[in-house]
KOLSEZA-792670 format. One record per residue: residue in three letters; x, y, z of N, C-alpha, C in turn. Coordinates in nm, 3 decimals. Layout:
N
  code     n_px     n_py     n_pz    ca_px    ca_py    ca_pz     c_px     c_py     c_pz
   ALA        X        Y        Z        X        Y        Z        X        Y        Z
...
***
This chain:
101
  code     n_px     n_py     n_pz    ca_px    ca_py    ca_pz     c_px     c_py     c_pz
   MET    0.084   -0.117    0.000    0.000    0.000    0.000    0.090    0.124    0.000
   ILE    0.046    0.226   -0.074    0.120    0.351   -0.087    0.034    0.464   -0.033
   TYR    0.095    0.551    0.044    0.028    0.668    0.098    0.091    0.792    0.036
   VAL    0.009    0.891    0.007    0.058    1.014   -0.052    0.004    1.133    0.026
   LEU    0.092    1.226    0.056    0.054    1.357    0.108    0.095    1.456   -0.001
   ALA   -0.003    1.511   -0.068    0.024    1.610   -0.172   -0.007    1.747   -0.114
   SER    0.089    1.836   -0.117    0.073    1.970   -0.064    0.068    2.067   -0.183
   ILE   -0.045    2.135   -0.197   -0.067    2.224   -0.310   -0.083    2.367   -0.259
   LYS    0.013    2.452   -0.293    0.007    2.594   -0.254   -0.070    2.668   -0.362
   VAL   -0.181    2.730   -0.322   -0.271    2.798   -0.413   -0.251    2.949   -0.402
   LYS   -0.259    3.018   -0.515   -0.243    3.163   -0.517   -0.349    3.229   -0.430
   GLU   -0.311    3.340   -0.369   -0.402    3.416   -0.284   -0.528    3.453   -0.362
   GLY   -0.643    3.433   -0.298   -0.771    3.467   -0.358   -0.826    3.361   -0.452
   LYS   -0.755    3.250   -0.469   -0.798    3.145   -0.563   -0.841    3.016   -0.495
   LEU   -0.835    3.010   -0.363   -0.860    2.885   -0.293   -1.000    2.831   -0.318
   ASP   -1.102    2.914   -0.310   -1.239    2.867   -0.327   -1.262    2.808   -0.465
   VAL   -1.214    2.876   -0.568   -1.230    2.827   -0.706   -1.150    2.699   -0.726
   PHE   -1.028    2.697   -0.672   -0.945    2.577   -0.682   -1.016    2.457   -0.619
   LEU   -1.069    2.475   -0.498   -1.135    2.364   -0.429   -1.261    2.319   -0.503
   GLU   -1.331    2.409   -0.565   -1.450    2.371   -0.642   -1.410    2.278   -0.758
   ILE   -1.305    2.314   -0.830   -1.257    2.231   -0.940   -1.203    2.098   -0.887
   PHE   -1.125    2.105   -0.780   -1.066    1.984   -0.722   -1.176    1.886   -0.679
   LYS   -1.272    1.937   -0.603   -1.378    1.850   -0.551   -1.463    1.789   -0.662
   ALA   -1.479    1.860   -0.773   -1.554    1.806   -0.887   -1.482    1.686   -0.949
   ASN   -1.350    1.680   -0.932   -1.269    1.572   -0.987   -1.258    1.451   -0.893
   VAL   -1.289    1.469   -0.767   -1.271    1.363   -0.667   -1.347    1.234   -0.702
   PRO   -1.474    1.238   -0.745   -1.543    1.112   -0.777   -1.473    1.032   -0.887
   ALA   -1.417    1.099   -0.987   -1.345    1.029   -1.093   -1.220    0.962   -1.039
   VAL   -1.150    1.030   -0.948   -1.029    0.972   -0.889   -1.066    0.852   -0.802
   ARG   -1.168    0.866   -0.720   -1.206    0.756   -0.632   -1.253    0.633   -0.709
   ALA   -1.298    0.652   -0.834   -1.341    0.541   -0.919   -1.224    0.472   -0.989
   GLU   -1.105    0.528   -0.979   -0.988    0.468   -1.045   -0.952    0.335   -0.979
   PRO   -0.905    0.240   -1.060   -0.854    0.115   -1.002   -0.741    0.144   -0.904
   GLY   -0.746    0.081   -0.788   -0.639    0.095   -0.690   -0.652    0.210   -0.594
   CYS   -0.751    0.298   -0.614   -0.770    0.410   -0.522   -0.846    0.363   -0.399
   ILE   -0.784    0.379   -0.285   -0.847    0.341   -0.158   -0.904    0.465   -0.090
   ALA   -0.831    0.576   -0.097   -0.877    0.701   -0.034   -0.817    0.818   -0.110
   TYR   -0.895    0.927   -0.118   -0.851    1.048   -0.186   -0.935    1.162   -0.132
   GLN   -0.872    1.250   -0.052   -0.946    1.354    0.019   -0.868    1.483    0.027
   PRO   -0.924    1.594   -0.024   -0.859    1.723   -0.002   -0.886    1.772    0.141
   THR   -0.788    1.835    0.202   -0.804    1.891    0.336   -0.737    2.028    0.341
   VAL   -0.779    2.109    0.437   -0.717    2.239    0.463   -0.686    2.247    0.612
   ASP   -0.598    2.338    0.648   -0.558    2.351    0.787   -0.677    2.384    0.877
   PHE   -0.673    2.324    0.994   -0.774    2.344    1.098   -0.702    2.402    1.219
   LEU   -0.747    2.516    1.265   -0.684    2.581    1.380   -0.712    2.501    1.507
   SER   -0.609    2.432    1.557   -0.624    2.344    1.671   -0.583    2.408    1.802
   GLY   -0.500    2.511    1.795   -0.446    2.571    1.916   -0.318    2.506    1.963
   PHE   -0.271    2.400    1.895   -0.146    2.335    1.932   -0.029    2.425    1.893
   SER    0.064    2.446    1.985    0.176    2.537    1.958    0.268    2.488    1.847
   SER    0.275    2.360    1.824    0.364    2.306    1.722    0.300    2.298    1.583
   GLN    0.173    2.336    1.574    0.105    2.328    1.445    0.154    2.434    1.348
   GLU    0.182    2.392    1.225    0.216    2.484    1.118    0.089    2.514    1.039
   LEU    0.056    2.641    1.026   -0.066    2.680    0.956   -0.032    2.753    0.827
   ASP   -0.103    2.721    0.722   -0.092    2.794    0.596   -0.229    2.787    0.529
   PRO   -0.307    2.894    0.538   -0.443    2.891    0.483   -0.447    2.880    0.330
   GLY   -0.333    2.893    0.263   -0.329    2.882    0.118   -0.285    2.746    0.068
   VAL   -0.280    2.648    0.157   -0.234    2.515    0.118   -0.349    2.414    0.129
   VAL   -0.362    2.334    0.024   -0.453    2.220    0.026   -0.365    2.095    0.038
   THR   -0.392    2.013    0.138   -0.320    1.889    0.155   -0.413    1.775    0.114
   VAL   -0.368    1.696    0.018   -0.448    1.584   -0.031   -0.397    1.457    0.036
   LEU   -0.488    1.386    0.102   -0.456    1.260    0.168   -0.498    1.148    0.073
   GLU   -0.402    1.066    0.032   -0.429    0.962   -0.067   -0.377    0.828   -0.019
   THR   -0.448    0.722   -0.055   -0.402    0.586   -0.032   -0.427    0.508   -0.161
   TRP   -0.323    0.438   -0.206   -0.328    0.361   -0.330   -0.282    0.219   -0.303
   GLU   -0.337    0.124   -0.377   -0.299   -0.016   -0.361   -0.152   -0.040   -0.395
   SER   -0.100    0.036   -0.494    0.038    0.015   -0.536    0.093    0.140   -0.603
   LEU    0.224    0.142   -0.622    0.288    0.252   -0.692    0.241    0.258   -0.838
   ASP    0.218    0.144   -0.899    0.167    0.142   -1.037    0.031    0.209   -1.047
   HIS   -0.055    0.187   -0.948   -0.185    0.255   -0.948   -0.168    0.406   -0.935
   LEU   -0.076    0.449   -0.849   -0.049    0.592   -0.835    0.004    0.651   -0.965
   LYS    0.096    0.582   -1.030    0.150    0.630   -1.158    0.040    0.643   -1.263
   ALA   -0.050    0.545   -1.268   -0.162    0.550   -1.364   -0.253    0.668   -1.332
   HIS   -0.275    0.694   -1.205   -0.357    0.808   -1.162   -0.301    0.939   -1.216
   LEU   -0.172    0.956   -1.208   -0.110    1.081   -1.252   -0.126    1.104   -1.402
   LYS   -0.149    0.998   -1.478   -0.166    1.008   -1.624   -0.312    1.001   -1.668
   ALA   -0.404    0.983   -1.575   -0.546    0.968   -1.610   -0.597    1.093   -1.681
   PRO   -0.683    1.077   -1.780   -0.735    1.192   -1.855   -0.799    1.299   -1.767
   HIS   -0.874    1.258   -1.664   -0.938    1.358   -1.577   -0.834    1.435   -1.495
   MET   -0.719    1.374   -1.468   -0.614    1.447   -1.397   -0.545    1.548   -1.490
   LEU   -0.530    1.512   -1.615   -0.473    1.607   -1.711   -0.565    1.727   -1.727
   THR   -0.696    1.703   -1.731   -0.794    1.812   -1.740   -0.789    1.899   -1.614
   TYR   -0.786    1.835   -1.498   -0.778    1.908   -1.371   -0.654    1.998   -1.368
   ARG   -0.539    1.944   -1.407   -0.416    2.024   -1.405   -0.425    2.142   -1.501
   GLU   -0.486    2.122   -1.615   -0.504    2.232   -1.711   -0.595    2.340   -1.652
   GLN   -0.703    2.298   -1.586   -0.799    2.393   -1.528   -0.740    2.473   -1.413
   THR   -0.644    2.417   -1.341   -0.593    2.481   -1.219   -0.451    2.537   -1.233
   LYS   -0.390    2.522   -1.349   -0.248    2.558   -1.363   -0.218    2.704   -1.328
   ASP   -0.311    2.793   -1.352   -0.288    2.934   -1.322   -0.322    2.971   -1.178
   MET   -0.367    2.873   -1.100   -0.402    2.896   -0.960   -0.297    2.840   -0.864
   VAL   -0.215    2.749   -0.913   -0.121    2.676   -0.827    0.017    2.739   -0.833
   LEU    0.072    2.768   -0.715    0.209    2.820   -0.706    0.312    2.706   -0.707
   ARG    0.281    2.598   -0.633    0.372    2.484   -0.629    0.298    2.363   -0.571
   THR    0.353    2.248   -0.604    0.302    2.122   -0.552    0.420    2.039   -0.501
   ALA    0.401    1.978   -0.386    0.504    1.889   -0.330    0.437    1.757   -0.291
   LEU    0.507    1.648   -0.315    0.453    1.516   -0.281    0.541    1.447   -0.179
   LYS    0.476    1.377   -0.088    0.542    1.279   -0.002    0.476    1.148   -0.035
   VAL    0.554    1.054   -0.087    0.505    0.921   -0.118    0.562    0.829   -0.011
   LEU    0.471    0.761    0.062    0.509    0.690    0.183    0.465    0.544    0.180
   GLN    0.532    0.465    0.260    0.489    0.328    0.285    0.490    0.304    0.435
   GLU    0.425    0.198    0.477    0.425    0.167    0.620    0.567    0.137    0.667
   ALA    0.597    0.179    0.787    0.730    0.158    0.843    0.742    0.019    0.903
***
């Protein structure tokens, strides 16, 4: 099993539109072979002193059956469309691809 934390920094003032496009794509991603979980999240103010907050970041929590499934996801037609729709809203994207320890 593969876990992914995708951190997407969105341009100021674009978060709502970005999330609307992202959420519209979620059902297509969840229907992909090998997708176990796929959820966009944003920071929640917890009051913990060690918490890092960035209101312009969307963190995507993903679980895939295998690395091959994740690679196929990145090439899926709906992902290409999503990236085209959001390219002018995104400042940067970072991935952490993880496995159980």
